[in-house]
C-alpha positions, 0 to 999 in steps of 0.5 A: 251861135252855129246852126249845123244845117247853115252854109256858114257860121253865124257869130253874134256881135256883143256890145263893146264896152271898151273905154267905158265904165260899163262891164259885161257881167254875164253872157248866156243862152236865154231861158227859152233857147231862142237867143242870148242874154247879156247882163251889163252894169255901170261900175263907177257910180257915174252915168255912162253909155254904149252903142249896141251892135247891129241887130234887134236888141231888147231890154228885159227884166232880170227874169227875161220877161217884158222885152222892150226894144232897146235904143241904139245908144244904151244909157246907164245911170250910176251902178245900173244893171241892164239885161239885154236879149238878142234873138238868134232868129 
């Protein structure tokens, strides 16, 4: 994300899934334009966990409603899909 009026380029760090069974399915601009949506899913039928990068992350439903503050360690049940929101603001 870059603001042309800002002094420097601001890049959002996405959750790392290296070495896990979690796959990043989608990254997109949120419907309201205030942040980014990241959809992740567990791909092997096992429990898994990843660590979220710094910043305030929220878990939402697939329609980007009802945000709840996400824990720093994000735990997945087998084949679970999670939708995360991170604000640009």
